[in-house]
C-alpha atoms as an extended CHARMM CRD file, in Angstrom:
* protein
*
       119  EXT
         1         1  MET       CA             73.6230000000      114.3450000000       95.8350000000  PROA      1               0.0000000000
         2         2  ILE       CA             77.3640000000      115.0420000000       95.7080000000  PROA      2               0.0000000000
         3         3  PRO       CA             78.1510000000      112.9810000000       98.8670000000  PROA      3               0.0000000000
         4         4  LYS       CA             76.3330000000      109.9450000000       97.3980000000  PROA      4               0.0000000000
         5         5  THR       CA             78.1710000000      110.3270000000       94.0720000000  PROA      5               0.0000000000
         6         6  LEU       CA             81.5090000000      110.7380000000       95.8660000000  PROA      6               0.0000000000
         7         7  SER       CA             80.8750000000      107.6620000000       98.0310000000  PROA      7               0.0000000000
         8         8  ALA       CA             79.9270000000      105.5580000000       95.0190000000  PROA      8               0.0000000000
         9         9  SER       CA             82.9880000000      106.7730000000       93.1070000000  PROA      9               0.0000000000
        10        10  LEU       CA             85.2890000000      106.0250000000       96.0390000000  PROA      10              0.0000000000
        11        11  LEU       CA             83.8010000000      102.5580000000       96.4800000000  PROA      11              0.0000000000
        12        12  ALA       CA             84.1930000000      101.7910000000       92.7670000000  PROA      12              0.0000000000
        13        13  ALA       CA             87.8100000000      103.0140000000       92.8060000000  PROA      13              0.0000000000
        14        14  LEU       CA             88.6270000000      100.7520000000       95.7560000000  PROA      14              0.0000000000
        15        15  PHE       CA             87.2220000000       97.7020000000       93.9670000000  PROA      15              0.0000000000
        16        16  LEU       CA             89.0500000000       98.5400000000       90.7350000000  PROA      16              0.0000000000
        17        17  ALA       CA             92.3440000000       99.1360000000       92.5550000000  PROA      17              0.0000000000
        18        18  THR       CA             92.2600000000       95.7180000000       94.2530000000  PROA      18              0.0000000000
        19        19  PRO       CA             93.8750000000       93.1160000000       91.9620000000  PROA      19              0.0000000000
        20        20  ALA       CA             93.4460000000       90.1890000000       94.3450000000  PROA      20              0.0000000000
        21        21  LEU       CA             90.8220000000       88.7100000000       96.6330000000  PROA      21              0.0000000000
        22        22  ALA       CA             92.0620000000       88.0530000000      100.1630000000  PROA      22              0.0000000000
        23        23  GLU       CA             90.9020000000       85.9770000000      103.0920000000  PROA      23              0.0000000000
        24        24  GLU       CA             92.4710000000       85.6950000000      106.5750000000  PROA      24              0.0000000000
        25        25  ALA       CA             92.0980000000       83.6410000000      109.7680000000  PROA      25              0.0000000000
        26        26  THR       CA             93.9120000000       83.9840000000      113.1080000000  PROA      26              0.0000000000
        27        27  ILE       CA             94.5070000000       80.9850000000      115.3500000000  PROA      27              0.0000000000
        28        28  GLY       CA             95.0250000000       82.0240000000      118.9770000000  PROA      28              0.0000000000
        29        29  ARG       CA             95.2350000000       78.7390000000      120.9270000000  PROA      29              0.0000000000
        30        30  PRO       CA             96.6450000000       75.2380000000      120.4280000000  PROA      30              0.0000000000
        31        31  ILE       CA             94.3480000000       72.8990000000      118.5020000000  PROA      31              0.0000000000
        32        32  GLU       CA             91.9960000000       75.8100000000      117.6790000000  PROA      32              0.0000000000
        33        33  GLY       CA             91.2530000000       75.5600000000      113.9660000000  PROA      33              0.0000000000
        34        34  GLY       CA             91.1660000000       78.2200000000      111.3190000000  PROA      34              0.0000000000
        35        35  SER       CA             89.8820000000       77.7770000000      107.7860000000  PROA      35              0.0000000000
        36        36  LEU       CA             89.9850000000       79.5350000000      104.4230000000  PROA      36              0.0000000000
        37        37  HSD       CA             87.6620000000       78.7680000000      101.5260000000  PROA      37              0.0000000000
        38        38  GLN       CA             88.6840000000       81.1240000000       98.7410000000  PROA      38              0.0000000000
        39        39  GLY       CA             89.7060000000       79.9260000000       95.2880000000  PROA      39              0.0000000000
        40        40  HSD       CA             89.8540000000       76.3000000000       94.1810000000  PROA      40              0.0000000000
        41        41  LEU       CA             91.0090000000       74.9200000000       97.5530000000  PROA      41              0.0000000000
        42        42  ASP       CA             89.5460000000       74.6610000000      101.0270000000  PROA      42              0.0000000000
        43        43  MET       CA             92.1830000000       74.9020000000      103.7680000000  PROA      43              0.0000000000
        44        44  VAL       CA             92.0310000000       74.1510000000      107.4820000000  PROA      44              0.0000000000
        45        45  ALA       CA             94.9520000000       74.7780000000      109.8620000000  PROA      45              0.0000000000
        46        46  TYR       CA             95.8010000000       74.3740000000      113.5520000000  PROA      46              0.0000000000
        47        47  TYR       CA             98.9400000000       74.4210000000      115.6930000000  PROA      47              0.0000000000
        48        48  VAL       CA            100.4290000000       72.6040000000      118.6640000000  PROA      48              0.0000000000
        49        49  PRO       CA            103.3430000000       73.8680000000      120.7940000000  PROA      49              0.0000000000
        50        50  ASP       CA            106.6910000000       72.1360000000      120.1640000000  PROA      50              0.0000000000
        51        51  GLY       CA            109.3010000000       73.6830000000      122.4740000000  PROA      51              0.0000000000
        52        52  ASP       CA            109.8610000000       77.2680000000      121.2950000000  PROA      52              0.0000000000
        53        53  LEU       CA            108.1150000000       76.5080000000      118.0040000000  PROA      53              0.0000000000
        54        54  LEU       CA            104.4690000000       76.2910000000      117.1010000000  PROA      54              0.0000000000
        55        55  GLU       CA            103.9880000000       73.2930000000      114.8090000000  PROA      55              0.0000000000
        56        56  VAL       CA            101.3860000000       74.3510000000      112.2580000000  PROA      56              0.0000000000
        57        57  THR       CA             99.5100000000       71.7240000000      110.2540000000  PROA      57              0.0000000000
        58        58  ALA       CA             97.5310000000       72.8700000000      107.2140000000  PROA      58              0.0000000000
        59        59  THR       CA             95.4400000000       70.6030000000      105.0200000000  PROA      59              0.0000000000
        60        60  PHE       CA             94.4010000000       71.7400000000      101.5420000000  PROA      60              0.0000000000
        61        61  ALA       CA             91.4970000000       69.9940000000       99.7800000000  PROA      61              0.0000000000
        62        62  PRO       CA             90.5260000000       70.6710000000       96.1570000000  PROA      62              0.0000000000
        63        63  LYS       CA             86.8860000000       71.7610000000       95.8940000000  PROA      63              0.0000000000
        64        64  ALA       CA             86.5220000000       69.8000000000       92.6620000000  PROA      64              0.0000000000
        65        65  GLY       CA             87.5970000000       66.5990000000       94.3970000000  PROA      65              0.0000000000
        66        66  GLY       CA             90.9120000000       64.8410000000       94.5250000000  PROA      66              0.0000000000
        67        67  ASP       CA             93.5210000000       64.0430000000       97.1160000000  PROA      67              0.0000000000
        68        68  PRO       CA             94.1580000000       66.5310000000       99.9390000000  PROA      68              0.0000000000
        69        69  LEU       CA             97.6410000000       67.8960000000      100.5590000000  PROA      69              0.0000000000
        70        70  ARG       CA             99.0190000000       68.3420000000      104.0860000000  PROA      70              0.0000000000
        71        71  VAL       CA            101.8070000000       70.7640000000      105.0080000000  PROA      71              0.0000000000
        72        72  VAL       CA            103.4680000000       70.7930000000      108.4460000000  PROA      72              0.0000000000
        73        73  MET       CA            105.8390000000       73.5860000000      109.4830000000  PROA      73              0.0000000000
        74        74  GLY       CA            107.4660000000       74.8610000000      112.6700000000  PROA      74              0.0000000000
        75        75  LEU       CA            107.1660000000       78.6120000000      113.2180000000  PROA      75              0.0000000000
        76        76  ALA       CA            109.3220000000       80.5260000000      115.6820000000  PROA      76              0.0000000000
        77        77  ASN       CA            108.1080000000       83.8770000000      116.9950000000  PROA      77              0.0000000000
        78        78  SER       CA            108.0150000000       86.4940000000      114.1730000000  PROA      78              0.0000000000
        79        79  ASP       CA            108.4540000000       83.8410000000      111.4380000000  PROA      79              0.0000000000
        80        80  ALA       CA            106.5310000000       84.1850000000      108.2030000000  PROA      80              0.0000000000
        81        81  VAL       CA            106.3330000000       81.9970000000      105.1200000000  PROA      81              0.0000000000
        82        82  SER       CA            104.2750000000       82.0890000000      101.9190000000  PROA      82              0.0000000000
        83        83  PHE       CA            103.8460000000       79.6660000000       99.0550000000  PROA      83              0.0000000000
        84        84  SER       CA            101.4990000000       78.4310000000       96.3670000000  PROA      84              0.0000000000
        85        85  ILE       CA            100.1850000000       74.8950000000       96.0710000000  PROA      85              0.0000000000
        86        86  PRO       CA            101.3610000000       72.8150000000       93.0700000000  PROA      86              0.0000000000
        87        87  GLY       CA             98.6280000000       72.7430000000       90.4650000000  PROA      87              0.0000000000
        88        88  HSD       CA             97.0330000000       75.9280000000       91.8950000000  PROA      88              0.0000000000
        89        89  PRO       CA             99.4970000000       78.7260000000       91.0140000000  PROA      89              0.0000000000
        90        90  GLY       CA             96.8910000000       81.5150000000       91.2220000000  PROA      90              0.0000000000
        91        91  SER       CA             96.6160000000       81.3060000000       95.0310000000  PROA      91              0.0000000000
        92        92  LEU       CA             99.2810000000       82.4360000000       97.4790000000  PROA      92              0.0000000000
        93        93  TYR       CA             99.0560000000       81.1780000000      101.0720000000  PROA      93              0.0000000000
        94        94  ALA       CA            100.8670000000       83.0040000000      103.8920000000  PROA      94              0.0000000000
        95        95  PHE       CA            101.4910000000       81.8830000000      107.4780000000  PROA      95              0.0000000000
        96        96  SER       CA            102.9140000000       84.2030000000      110.1460000000  PROA      96              0.0000000000
        97        97  ARG       CA            103.4300000000       83.9380000000      113.8740000000  PROA      97              0.0000000000
        98        98  SER       CA            103.2880000000       86.6510000000      116.5100000000  PROA      98              0.0000000000
        99        99  GLY       CA            103.5850000000       85.3430000000      120.0560000000  PROA      99              0.0000000000
       100       100  LYS       CA            101.0000000000       82.5730000000      120.4670000000  PROA      100             0.0000000000
       101       101  GLU       CA             98.9720000000       83.6470000000      117.4440000000  PROA      101             0.0000000000
       102       102  VAL       CA             99.2990000000       82.2600000000      113.9290000000  PROA      102             0.0000000000
       103       103  THR       CA             97.7060000000       84.1950000000      111.0910000000  PROA      103             0.0000000000
       104       104  VAL       CA             96.9000000000       82.3740000000      107.8780000000  PROA      104             0.0000000000
       105       105  SER       CA             95.8820000000       84.2260000000      104.7460000000  PROA      105             0.0000000000
       106       106  THR       CA             95.3510000000       83.6320000000      101.0740000000  PROA      106             0.0000000000
       107       107  GLU       CA             95.2760000000       85.8950000000       98.0810000000  PROA      107             0.0000000000
       108       108  THR       CA             93.7970000000       84.8040000000       94.7880000000  PROA      108             0.0000000000
       109       109  ASP       CA             94.8950000000       86.7820000000       91.7690000000  PROA      109             0.0000000000
       110       110  THR       CA             93.2750000000       85.6790000000       88.5460000000  PROA      110             0.0000000000
       111       111  SER       CA             96.0790000000       87.3080000000       86.5280000000  PROA      111             0.0000000000
       112       112  LEU       CA             98.4490000000       84.6660000000       87.9530000000  PROA      112             0.0000000000
       113       113  ARG       CA             96.3480000000       81.7350000000       86.7140000000  PROA      113             0.0000000000
       114       114  ALA       CA             98.0710000000       79.4980000000       84.1980000000  PROA      114             0.0000000000
       115       115  ASP       CA             94.9470000000       79.3930000000       82.0280000000  PROA      115             0.0000000000
       116       116  ALA       CA             94.5180000000       83.1840000000       81.9270000000  PROA      116             0.0000000000
       117       117  THR       CA             94.6740000000       84.6080000000       78.4470000000  PROA      117             0.0000000000
       118       118  MET       CA             97.6520000000       86.7730000000       77.6320000000  PROA      118             0.0000000000
       119       119  PRO       CA             97.2200000000       90.0530000000       75.7030000000  PROA      119             0.0000000000
C-alpha cells in the first residue's frame, strides 16, 4: 500500500511543480518536417542547407482561423533563439541547432496569458 501511495504522491507533485506544458520536435534532415500543435497555434517547420547555415522556415497558423505567419531564420551550429508570436504572448517557441539537427519546442504557460486574471 505504501509504494502505491508514494507513487501517486510523487506523480501528483510532478504535475503540480510543472508550470508550463511543453512540446518538442527534432528535424534531422533537409526538407524533413516537424510540427507542434500545442496552444492556440499549429506550427510546422523544416530546414534547407545554405552554406554553413541551416535556413529554417516555420509557419504558424491560428487554430481559430486567420492568416498564417511565416518566420525564416538562418541557424549556425550551436545557435539558439526563442520568441513569442504577436497576439499569442502565452506561448514561447524555441529553435536550436546541433550539427545537422534542429530542435523546435514550445512552452505554453497560462500565467503569461494577457487575459489571465491577476490576484
